Structures are given as C-alpha cells and as structure tokens.
Biopython code that builds the backbone (N, CA, C, O; Angstrom):
import numpy as np
from Bio.PDB.StructureBuilder import StructureBuilder

atoms = [
    (1, "MET", "N", (22.889, -9.724, -16.273)),
    (1, "MET", "CA", (22.244, -7.752, -15.349)),
    (1, "MET", "C", (22.298, -7.941, -13.816)),
    (1, "MET", "O", (21.890, -8.835, -13.074)),
    (2, "THR", "N", (22.879, -6.900, -13.635)),
    (2, "THR", "CA", (22.694, -6.664, -11.994)),
    (2, "THR", "C", (21.604, -5.756, -11.761)),
    (2, "THR", "O", (21.527, -4.610, -12.206)),
    (3, "LYS", "N", (20.801, -6.321, -11.065)),
    (3, "LYS", "CA", (19.554, -5.682, -10.429)),
    (3, "LYS", "C", (20.203, -4.812, -8.935)),
    (3, "LYS", "O", (21.076, -5.138, -8.130)),
    (4, "THR", "N", (19.471, -3.808, -9.021)),
    (4, "THR", "CA", (19.830, -2.305, -7.985)),
    (4, "THR", "C", (18.543, -2.850, -7.050)),
    (4, "THR", "O", (17.500, -3.428, -7.356)),
    (5, "PHE", "N", (18.986, -2.490, -6.035)),
    (5, "PHE", "CA", (17.503, -2.446, -4.817)),
    (5, "PHE", "C", (18.031, -1.457, -3.835)),
    (5, "PHE", "O", (19.209, -1.420, -3.482)),
    (6, "THR", "N", (17.066, -0.634, -3.401)),
    (6, "THR", "CA", (16.629, 0.384, -2.889)),
    (6, "THR", "C", (16.903, -0.029, -1.373)),
    (6, "THR", "O", (16.791, -1.096, -0.770)),
    (7, "GLU", "N", (17.262, 1.104, -1.047)),
    (7, "GLU", "CA", (17.007, 1.222, 0.748)),
    (7, "GLU", "C", (15.548, 0.411, 1.413)),
    (7, "GLU", "O", (15.548, -0.473, 2.270)),
    (8, "ASN", "N", (14.353, 1.021, 0.722)),
    (8, "ASN", "CA", (13.713, 0.411, 0.734)),
    (8, "ASN", "C", (12.804, -1.233, 0.918)),
    (8, "ASN", "O", (12.014, -1.686, 1.746)),
    (9, "ASP", "N", (13.464, -1.754, -0.385)),
    (9, "ASP", "CA", (14.387, -3.030, -0.061)),
    (9, "ASP", "C", (14.911, -3.738, 0.553)),
    (9, "ASP", "O", (14.777, -4.961, 0.591)),
    (10, "VAL", "N", (15.497, -3.168, 1.050)),
    (10, "VAL", "CA", (15.929, -3.776, 2.290)),
    (10, "VAL", "C", (15.350, -3.779, 3.459)),
    (10, "VAL", "O", (15.571, -4.707, 4.237)),
    (11, "VAL", "N", (14.466, -2.696, 3.806)),
    (11, "VAL", "CA", (13.741, -2.531, 5.029)),
    (11, "VAL", "C", (12.501, -3.817, 5.012)),
    (11, "VAL", "O", (11.913, -4.450, 5.888)),
    (12, "LYS", "N", (12.485, -3.798, 3.718)),
    (12, "LYS", "CA", (10.967, -4.613, 3.418)),
    (12, "LYS", "C", (11.477, -6.011, 3.596)),
    (12, "LYS", "O", (10.848, -6.820, 4.277)),
    (13, "TYR", "N", (12.579, -6.307, 3.011)),
    (13, "TYR", "CA", (13.013, -7.666, 3.255)),
    (13, "TYR", "C", (13.792, -8.132, 4.625)),
    (13, "TYR", "O", (13.886, -9.309, 4.975)),
    (14, "VAL", "N", (14.231, -7.225, 5.205)),
    (14, "VAL", "CA", (14.549, -7.043, 6.493)),
    (14, "VAL", "C", (12.624, -7.632, 7.144)),
    (14, "VAL", "O", (12.381, -8.644, 7.802)),
    (15, "TYR", "N", (11.705, -6.680, 6.699)),
    (15, "TYR", "CA", (10.456, -7.539, 7.580)),
    (15, "TYR", "C", (9.620, -7.942, 6.683)),
    (15, "TYR", "O", (8.477, -7.498, 6.571)),
    (16, "ASN", "N", (10.180, -8.910, 5.894)),
    (16, "ASN", "CA", (9.107, -9.696, 4.637)),
    (16, "ASN", "C", (8.183, -9.245, 4.789)),
    (16, "ASN", "O", (7.259, -9.753, 5.425)),
    (17, "GLU", "N", (8.173, -8.127, 4.230)),
    (17, "GLU", "CA", (7.415, -7.841, 3.044)),
    (17, "GLU", "C", (7.604, -7.575, 1.777)),
    (17, "GLU", "O", (7.013, -6.534, 1.495)),
    (18, "LEU", "N", (8.006, -7.908, 1.121)),
    (18, "LEU", "CA", (8.917, -8.621, -0.412)),
    (18, "LEU", "C", (7.884, -9.625, -0.834)),
    (18, "LEU", "O", (7.139, -10.291, -0.115)),
    (19, "SER", "N", (8.016, -9.595, -2.522)),
    (19, "SER", "CA", (7.046, -10.465, -2.921)),
    (19, "SER", "C", (7.766, -11.954, -2.956)),
    (19, "SER", "O", (8.800, -11.999, -2.289)),
    (20, "ASP", "N", (7.453, -12.980, -3.514)),
    (20, "ASP", "CA", (7.802, -13.561, -3.162)),
    (20, "ASP", "C", (9.457, -13.931, -4.289)),
    (20, "ASP", "O", (10.498, -14.493, -3.948)),
    (21, "PHE", "N", (9.147, -13.464, -5.348)),
    (21, "PHE", "CA", (9.813, -13.084, -6.045)),
    (21, "PHE", "C", (10.632, -12.230, -6.295)),
    (21, "PHE", "O", (11.570, -12.485, -7.051)),
    (22, "LYS", "N", (10.460, -10.874, -5.658)),
    (22, "LYS", "CA", (11.290, -10.162, -5.180)),
    (22, "LYS", "C", (12.329, -10.489, -4.097)),
    (22, "LYS", "O", (13.314, -9.844, -3.738)),
    (23, "ARG", "N", (11.890, -11.551, -3.716)),
    (23, "ARG", "CA", (12.395, -11.407, -2.866)),
    (23, "ARG", "C", (13.300, -13.188, -2.589)),
    (23, "ARG", "O", (13.641, -13.742, -1.543)),
    (24, "ALA", "N", (13.417, -13.596, -3.956)),
    (24, "ALA", "CA", (14.249, -14.675, -5.076)),
    (24, "ALA", "C", (14.966, -13.434, -5.030)),
    (24, "ALA", "O", (15.531, -12.999, -4.026)),
    (25, "GLU", "N", (14.919, -12.849, -6.217)),
    (25, "GLU", "CA", (15.558, -12.004, -6.830)),
    (25, "GLU", "C", (16.591, -11.617, -5.716)),
    (25, "GLU", "O", (17.777, -11.888, -5.901)),
    (26, "PHE", "N", (16.205, -11.024, -4.623)),
    (26, "PHE", "CA", (16.941, -9.969, -3.405)),
    (26, "PHE", "C", (18.193, -11.018, -2.923)),
    (26, "PHE", "O", (19.409, -10.885, -2.788)),
    (27, "GLU", "N", (17.265, -12.091, -2.745)),
    (27, "GLU", "CA", (18.497, -13.280, -1.812)),
    (27, "GLU", "C", (19.142, -13.694, -2.692)),
    (27, "GLU", "O", (20.133, -14.343, -2.356)),
    (28, "LYS", "N", (18.882, -13.515, -4.142)),
    (28, "LYS", "CA", (20.431, -14.289, -5.285)),
    (28, "LYS", "C", (21.242, -12.943, -5.395)),
    (28, "LYS", "O", (22.275, -13.139, -6.036)),
    (29, "THR", "N", (21.176, -12.312, -5.193)),
    (29, "THR", "CA", (21.600, -10.814, -5.029)),
    (29, "THR", "C", (23.038, -10.922, -3.465)),
    (29, "THR", "O", (24.182, -10.836, -3.020)),
    (30, "LEU", "N", (22.188, -11.071, -3.398)),
    (30, "LEU", "CA", (22.946, -11.042, -1.621)),
    (30, "LEU", "C", (23.755, -12.793, -2.191)),
    (30, "LEU", "O", (24.430, -13.133, -1.220)),
    (31, "MET", "N", (23.792, -13.087, -2.492)),
    (31, "MET", "CA", (24.846, -14.211, -3.024)),
    (31, "MET", "C", (25.902, -14.208, -3.526)),
    (31, "MET", "O", (26.820, -15.028, -3.557)),
    (32, "TYR", "N", (25.705, -12.904, -4.073)),
    (32, "TYR", "CA", (27.149, -12.044, -5.075)),
    (32, "TYR", "C", (27.844, -11.072, -4.009)),
    (32, "TYR", "O", (29.061, -10.939, -3.883)),
    (33, "ASN", "N", (27.199, -10.644, -3.522)),
    (33, "ASN", "CA", (27.527, -9.035, -2.864)),
    (33, "ASN", "C", (27.517, -9.499, -1.346)),
    (33, "ASN", "O", (26.646, -9.822, -0.538)),
    (34, "ALA", "N", (28.917, -9.379, -1.344)),
    (34, "ALA", "CA", (29.406, -10.004, 0.289)),
    (34, "ALA", "C", (29.190, -8.536, 0.739)),
    (34, "ALA", "O", (28.523, -8.849, 1.725)),
    (35, "ALA", "N", (29.222, -7.339, 0.793)),
    (35, "ALA", "CA", (29.024, -6.515, 1.181)),
    (35, "ALA", "C", (27.887, -5.600, 1.262)),
    (35, "ALA", "O", (27.848, -4.690, 2.090)),
    (36, "MET", "N", (26.796, -5.870, 0.261)),
    (36, "MET", "CA", (25.625, -5.951, 0.535)),
    (36, "MET", "C", (24.558, -7.058, 1.682)),
    (36, "MET", "O", (23.456, -6.827, 2.179)),
    (37, "ALA", "N", (25.468, -8.285, 1.790)),
    (37, "ALA", "CA", (25.183, -9.434, 2.413)),
    (37, "ALA", "C", (25.429, -8.913, 4.138)),
    (37, "ALA", "O", (24.810, -9.432, 5.066)),
    (38, "GLU", "N", (26.145, -8.131, 4.261)),
    (38, "GLU", "CA", (26.998, -7.687, 5.511)),
    (38, "GLU", "C", (25.655, -7.110, 5.802)),
    (38, "GLU", "O", (24.884, -7.531, 6.664)),
    (39, "TYR", "N", (25.412, -5.907, 4.841)),
    (39, "TYR", "CA", (24.684, -4.669, 5.092)),
    (39, "TYR", "C", (23.566, -5.175, 5.602)),
    (39, "TYR", "O", (23.052, -4.621, 6.573)),
    (40, "VAL", "N", (23.266, -5.779, 5.300)),
    (40, "VAL", "CA", (21.467, -6.747, 5.277)),
    (40, "VAL", "C", (21.200, -7.619, 6.716)),
    (40, "VAL", "O", (20.167, -7.890, 7.329)),
    (41, "ASN", "N", (22.583, -7.916, 6.944)),
    (41, "ASN", "CA", (22.364, -8.867, 8.044)),
    (41, "ASN", "C", (22.969, -7.406, 9.272)),
    (41, "ASN", "O", (22.781, -7.714, 10.449)),
    (42, "GLU", "N", (23.355, -6.557, 9.149)),
    (42, "GLU", "CA", (23.324, -5.783, 10.636)),
    (42, "GLU", "C", (21.882, -4.781, 10.529)),
    (42, "GLU", "O", (21.722, -4.021, 11.484)),
    (43, "MET", "N", (21.177, -4.756, 9.785)),
    (43, "MET", "CA", (19.720, -4.447, 9.572)),
    (43, "MET", "C", (18.851, -5.544, 10.233)),
    (43, "MET", "O", (17.845, -5.348, 10.916)),
    (44, "ILE", "N", (19.318, -6.533, 9.965)),
    (44, "ILE", "CA", (18.460, -7.636, 10.650)),
    (44, "ILE", "C", (18.984, -7.684, 12.213)),
    (44, "ILE", "O", (18.122, -7.911, 13.061)),
    (45, "ILE", "N", (20.354, -7.484, 12.648)),
    (45, "ILE", "CA", (20.018, -7.233, 13.923)),
    (45, "ILE", "C", (20.175, -5.910, 14.368)),
    (45, "ILE", "O", (20.721, -5.692, 15.450)),
    (46, "MET", "N", (19.862, -5.234, 13.836)),
    (46, "MET", "CA", (19.596, -3.778, 14.704)),
    (46, "MET", "C", (17.546, -3.882, 14.645)),
    (46, "MET", "O", (16.921, -3.266, 15.508)),
    (47, "LYS", "N", (16.952, -4.518, 13.804)),
    (47, "LYS", "CA", (15.799, -4.761, 13.840)),
    (47, "LYS", "C", (15.434, -5.768, 15.187)),
    (47, "LYS", "O", (14.464, -5.649, 15.936)),
    (48, "GLU", "N", (16.117, -6.413, 15.225)),
    (48, "GLU", "CA", (15.453, -7.748, 16.239)),
    (48, "GLU", "C", (16.331, -6.773, 18.087)),
    (48, "GLU", "O", (15.918, -6.917, 19.238)),
    (49, "THR", "N", (17.216, -6.135, 17.737)),
    (49, "THR", "CA", (17.302, -4.872, 19.132)),
    (49, "THR", "C", (16.043, -4.203, 19.029)),
    (49, "THR", "O", (15.864, -4.254, 20.246)),
    (50, "VAL", "N", (15.413, -3.845, 18.777)),
    (50, "VAL", "CA", (14.710, -2.666, 18.245)),
    (50, "VAL", "C", (13.437, -3.388, 19.241)),
    (50, "VAL", "O", (12.991, -2.968, 20.308)),
    (51, "ASP", "N", (13.093, -4.481, 18.551)),
    (51, "ASP", "CA", (12.024, -5.090, 18.514)),
    (51, "ASP", "C", (12.473, -5.665, 20.295)),
    (51, "ASP", "O", (11.396, -5.855, 20.860)),
    (52, "ARG", "N", (13.083, -5.825, 20.800)),
    (52, "ARG", "CA", (13.586, -6.166, 22.433)),
    (52, "ARG", "C", (13.358, -5.160, 22.829)),
    (52, "ARG", "O", (12.329, -5.385, 23.466)),
    (53, "VAL", "N", (13.569, -4.116, 22.938)),
    (53, "VAL", "CA", (13.371, -2.828, 23.513)),
    (53, "VAL", "C", (11.979, -2.738, 23.840)),
    (53, "VAL", "O", (11.049, -2.866, 23.043)),
    (54, "LYS", "N", (11.879, -2.447, 25.393)),
    (54, "LYS", "CA", (10.319, -2.081, 26.678)),
    (54, "LYS", "C", (9.600, -1.232, 25.667)),
    (54, "LYS", "O", (10.121, -0.748, 24.662)),
    (55, "LYS", "N", (8.490, -1.119, 25.999)),
    (55, "LYS", "CA", (7.505, -0.863, 24.908)),
    (55, "LYS", "C", (6.556, -0.050, 25.941)),
    (55, "LYS", "O", (5.712, 0.735, 25.508)),
    (56, "GLU", "N", (6.735, -0.275, 27.316)),
    (56, "GLU", "CA", (6.002, 0.755, 28.179)),
    (56, "GLU", "C", (7.041, 1.605, 29.487)),
    (56, "GLU", "O", (8.155, 1.315, 29.924)),
    (57, "PRO", "N", (6.323, 2.459, 29.742)),
    (57, "PRO", "CA", (6.992, 3.165, 30.562)),
    (57, "PRO", "C", (7.227, 2.633, 31.563)),
    (57, "PRO", "O", (6.701, 1.520, 31.576)),
    (58, "SER", "N", (8.120, 3.000, 33.031)),
    (58, "SER", "CA", (8.897, 2.696, 34.476)),
    (58, "SER", "C", (7.251, 2.484, 35.360)),
    (58, "SER", "O", (6.072, 2.462, 35.008)),
    (59, "ASP", "N", (7.658, 2.415, 36.059)),
    (59, "ASP", "CA", (6.986, 2.423, 37.630)),
    (59, "ASP", "C", (6.837, 3.718, 37.755)),
    (59, "ASP", "O", (5.867, 4.474, 37.819)),
    (60, "ARG", "N", (8.499, 3.891, 37.791)),
    (60, "ARG", "CA", (8.945, 5.571, 38.420)),
    (60, "ARG", "C", (8.464, 6.856, 37.531)),
    (60, "ARG", "O", (8.661, 7.945, 38.070)),
    (61, "VAL", "N", (7.848, 6.865, 36.213)),
    (61, "VAL", "CA", (7.116, 7.007, 34.901)),
    (61, "VAL", "C", (5.953, 7.737, 36.069)),
    (61, "VAL", "O", (5.646, 8.814, 36.580)),
    (62, "ILE", "N", (5.596, 6.292, 36.043)),
    (62, "ILE", "CA", (3.875, 6.224, 35.882)),
    (62, "ILE", "C", (3.465, 7.031, 37.673)),
    (62, "ILE", "O", (2.589, 7.713, 38.204)),
    (63, "ASN", "N", (4.787, 6.362, 38.012)),
    (63, "ASN", "CA", (4.246, 7.172, 39.596)),
    (63, "ASN", "C", (4.137, 8.593, 39.226)),
    (63, "ASN", "O", (3.121, 9.192, 39.578)),
    (64, "ASN", "N", (5.194, 9.308, 38.458)),
    (64, "ASN", "CA", (5.382, 10.549, 38.239)),
    (64, "ASN", "C", (4.237, 11.409, 37.633)),
    (64, "ASN", "O", (4.137, 12.618, 37.842)),
    (65, "ILE", "N", (3.487, 10.772, 36.958)),
    (65, "ILE", "CA", (2.639, 11.205, 36.094)),
    (65, "ILE", "C", (1.213, 11.547, 36.960)),
    (65, "ILE", "O", (0.556, 12.588, 36.986)),
    (66, "MET", "N", (0.974, 10.088, 37.746)),
    (66, "MET", "CA", (0.377, 10.386, 38.632)),
    (66, "MET", "C", (0.268, 11.436, 39.852)),
    (66, "MET", "O", (-0.726, 12.016, 40.290)),
    (67, "GLU", "N", (1.571, 11.487, 40.242)),
    (67, "GLU", "CA", (1.661, 12.398, 41.361)),
    (67, "GLU", "C", (1.293, 14.065, 40.649)),
    (67, "GLU", "O", (0.433, 14.889, 40.960)),
    (68, "TYR", "N", (2.393, 14.083, 39.563)),
    (68, "TYR", "CA", (1.583, 14.910, 39.333)),
    (68, "TYR", "C", (-0.110, 15.271, 38.595)),
    (68, "TYR", "O", (-0.582, 16.295, 38.101)),
    (69, "SER", "N", (-0.605, 14.039, 38.798)),
    (69, "SER", "CA", (-2.274, 14.704, 38.142)),
    (69, "SER", "C", (-2.733, 15.025, 39.103)),
    (69, "SER", "O", (-3.688, 15.799, 39.041)),
    (70, "LYS", "N", (-2.169, 14.495, 40.621)),
    (70, "LYS", "CA", (-3.170, 14.890, 42.026)),
    (70, "LYS", "C", (-3.009, 16.501, 42.016)),
    (70, "LYS", "O", (-4.104, 17.051, 42.130)),
    (71, "SER", "N", (-2.153, 17.199, 41.932)),
    (71, "SER", "CA", (-1.636, 18.408, 42.073)),
    (71, "SER", "C", (-2.790, 19.226, 41.321)),
    (71, "SER", "O", (-3.098, 20.317, 41.800)),
    (72, "PHE", "N", (-3.508, 18.724, 40.070)),
    (72, "PHE", "CA", (-4.621, 19.135, 40.009)),
    (72, "PHE", "C", (-5.875, 19.223, 40.839)),
    (72, "PHE", "O", (-6.164, 18.347, 41.655)),
    (73, "SER", "N", (-6.454, 20.055, 40.670)),
    (73, "SER", "CA", (-7.613, 19.915, 41.590)),
    (73, "SER", "C", (-9.014, 19.512, 40.519)),
    (73, "SER", "O", (-8.881, 19.850, 39.343)),
    (74, "LEU", "N", (-9.914, 19.026, 40.796)),
    (74, "LEU", "CA", (-11.154, 18.984, 40.055)),
    (74, "LEU", "C", (-12.036, 19.678, 40.861)),
    (74, "LEU", "O", (-11.928, 19.675, 42.087)),
    (75, "HIS", "N", (-13.085, 20.399, 40.137)),
    (75, "HIS", "CA", (-14.425, 20.705, 40.670)),
    (75, "HIS", "C", (-15.379, 19.983, 40.047)),
    (75, "HIS", "O", (-15.394, 19.563, 38.890)),
    (76, "VAL", "N", (-15.872, 19.916, 40.583)),
    (76, "VAL", "CA", (-17.370, 18.703, 40.346)),
    (76, "VAL", "C", (-18.622, 20.331, 40.307)),
    (76, "VAL", "O", (-18.762, 21.391, 40.917)),
    (77, "VAL", "N", (-19.221, 19.622, 39.248)),
    (77, "VAL", "CA", (-20.381, 20.452, 38.780)),
    (77, "VAL", "C", (-21.275, 20.653, 39.017)),
    (77, "VAL", "O", (-21.934, 21.433, 38.330)),
]
sb = StructureBuilder()
sb.init_structure("model")
sb.init_model(0)
sb.init_chain("A")
sb.init_seg("    ")
for serial, (resi, resn, name, xyz) in enumerate(atoms, 1):
    if name == "N":
        sb.init_residue(resn, " ", resi, " ")
    sb.init_atom(name, np.array(xyz, "f"), 0.0, 1.0, " ", f" {name:<3s}", serial, name[0])
structure = sb.get_structure()
C-alpha cells in the first residue's frame, strides 16, 4: 500500500513535528521515492538558509527611524 503525504506533512517533517510513528512512515517512503527525498532535502536546505537570515534591523535603519522620530516635537502637558 502506498502512503500519500501532503505538503503539510513535509513541513512538519522538516521542522521535526511529526509523531514518531508518522515520522517512521515518512522516512520509509523517502527510502523508496527518490524524487520526494530530493524535494525534502531541498526543503531542509531552504529552512536552514532562512534560519540564518539576520532577524534584526541594520544600524542604518535604526538611525533613520531615530532621525525621523526627532522631527516630531512632543508637547509636555
């Protein structure tokens, strides 16, 4: 019997969110389906690339925001 997996299953696999049973089924399928294994490997590489992306603004952006905020005068009440 062939088990079908969804895109959601692939994402859960990549993020290690499948149950132990479903993970074992998924990996068994990967052993016999080279195209799917290649696709999953590409998704893993993509996830690793995204994880390395800088997650904070550059100093230039922060300085621009600070300069912009200085253009507003606050009135003390």
